[in-house]
PALUMDO-352840 format. One record per residue (C-alpha): residue number from 1; residue in three letters; x, y, z. Coordinates in pm, 1 decimal. Example, Ala and Ser with C-alpha at 12.3 -4.5 7.8 and 13.67 -1.06 7.14 Angstrom:
BEGIN
{1; "Ala"; {1230.0; -450.0; 780.0}}
{2; "Ser"; {1367.0; -106.0; 714.0}}
END
This chain:
BEGIN
{1; "Met"; {17091.1; 8691.7; 3491.7}}
{2; "Ser"; {16773.8; 8552.5; 3644.5}}
{3; "Ile"; {16525.1; 8667.3; 3904.6}}
{4; "Tyr"; {16439.2; 8450.8; 4204.4}}
{5; "Val"; {16070.4; 8467.1; 4294.6}}
{6; "Gly"; {15992.0; 8311.4; 4630.7}}
{7; "Asn"; {15689.5; 8244.0; 4848.5}}
{8; "Leu"; {15473.4; 8137.2; 4555.8}}
{9; "Asp"; {15147.0; 7949.0; 4583.5}}
{10; "Tyr"; {15191.3; 7577.8; 4512.3}}
{11; "Ser"; {14931.3; 7595.3; 4234.2}}
{12; "Ile"; {15145.9; 7837.2; 4030.6}}
{13; "Asn"; {15225.6; 7760.0; 3666.3}}
{14; "Gln"; {15438.4; 7910.7; 3389.9}}
{15; "Glu"; {15149.3; 8099.8; 3233.2}}
{16; "Asp"; {15076.7; 8275.0; 3564.4}}
{17; "Leu"; {15436.1; 8393.4; 3598.3}}
{18; "Asn"; {15464.6; 8492.8; 3231.6}}
{19; "Glu"; {15152.3; 8706.7; 3267.4}}
{20; "Val"; {15277.1; 8890.2; 3575.9}}
{21; "Lys"; {15636.5; 8940.1; 3464.3}}
{22; "Ser"; {15547.1; 9045.9; 3110.2}}
{23; "Glu"; {15414.9; 9370.9; 3258.7}}
{24; "Tyr"; {15779.6; 9459.9; 3328.6}}
{25; "Gly"; {15935.8; 9352.5; 2999.4}}
{26; "Lys"; {15983.1; 9052.6; 2774.7}}
{27; "Val"; {16015.2; 8719.4; 2957.3}}
{28; "Lys"; {16271.9; 8486.3; 2800.1}}
{29; "Arg"; {16235.1; 8184.0; 3026.5}}
{30; "Val"; {16052.9; 8064.1; 3337.5}}
{31; "His"; {16169.1; 7769.6; 3548.8}}
{32; "Ile"; {15950.2; 7639.7; 3831.8}}
{33; "Pro"; {16135.1; 7368.9; 4028.7}}
{34; "Thr"; {15935.2; 7069.3; 4147.0}}
{35; "Asp"; {15998.6; 6811.8; 4417.0}}
{36; "Arg"; {16165.0; 6499.5; 4272.5}}
{37; "Glu"; {15954.3; 6255.1; 4466.0}}
{38; "Thr"; {15610.6; 6417.5; 4461.0}}
{39; "Gly"; {15629.0; 6635.9; 4148.9}}
{40; "Arg"; {15477.0; 6919.0; 4353.9}}
{41; "Val"; {15584.9; 7277.8; 4289.1}}
{42; "Arg"; {15838.0; 7386.6; 4553.6}}
{43; "Gly"; {15704.1; 7740.3; 4602.9}}
{44; "Phe"; {15964.5; 7938.0; 4412.2}}
{45; "Ala"; {16069.9; 8005.4; 4053.9}}
{46; "Phe"; {16340.4; 8158.6; 3838.8}}
{47; "Val"; {16248.3; 8406.7; 3567.8}}
{48; "Glu"; {16487.4; 8526.4; 3300.0}}
{49; "Met"; {16396.0; 8848.5; 3124.3}}
{50; "Glu"; {16517.3; 9009.3; 2802.5}}
{51; "Ser"; {16732.5; 9273.3; 2973.1}}
{52; "Asp"; {16889.1; 9354.6; 3309.4}}
{53; "Thr"; {16687.4; 9676.7; 3312.5}}
{54; "Asp"; {16361.5; 9479.4; 3288.6}}
{55; "Glu"; {16479.6; 9246.2; 3565.3}}
{56; "Asp"; {16572.2; 9537.3; 3792.4}}
{57; "Lys"; {16232.3; 9698.4; 3732.0}}
{58; "Ala"; {16046.6; 9373.3; 3808.9}}
{59; "Ile"; {16246.6; 9323.9; 4130.2}}
{60; "Lys"; {16182.3; 9678.6; 4246.4}}
{61; "Glu"; {15809.8; 9667.0; 4167.2}}
{62; "Leu"; {15729.3; 9313.0; 4287.2}}
{63; "Asp"; {15943.1; 9247.5; 4596.6}}
{64; "Gly"; {15718.0; 9257.2; 4901.5}}
{65; "Thr"; {15393.1; 9275.6; 4706.1}}
{66; "Thr"; {15101.5; 9041.8; 4768.5}}
{67; "Trp"; {15004.5; 8801.1; 4491.6}}
{68; "Met"; {14766.8; 8506.7; 4529.6}}
{69; "Glu"; {14737.4; 8602.8; 4898.6}}
{70; "Leu"; {15113.0; 8557.5; 4959.6}}
{71; "Thr"; {15386.9; 8818.1; 5001.5}}
{72; "Leu"; {15645.9; 8772.0; 4726.8}}
{73; "Lys"; {16020.8; 8769.9; 4780.9}}
{74; "Val"; {16185.3; 8883.0; 4457.0}}
{75; "Asn"; {16558.1; 8937.7; 4403.2}}
{76; "Lys"; {16848.6; 8858.5; 4173.3}}
{77; "Ala"; {16911.2; 8485.7; 4159.3}}
{78; "Arg"; {17246.0; 8378.1; 4299.9}}
{79; "Gln"; {17485.8; 8225.7; 4051.3}}
{80; "Glu"; {17610.9; 7889.4; 4178.4}}
END
């Protein structure tokens, strides 16, 4: 399972997300989608953590918090 992290600053990078999420458990993978044409970060990311418990804790603690002057939207990523 992955976590969706929305409303991110466009200057965000993997190291930034690893640093924040690692406070809630071990981060397995971070994916930050970019625009195909411009290569610019799209303002959201997917973070996969070591366990569902760590993911649940990160969601609970981070959803609605302010980071880099933006209010984060954090929830379970939908499986497509």
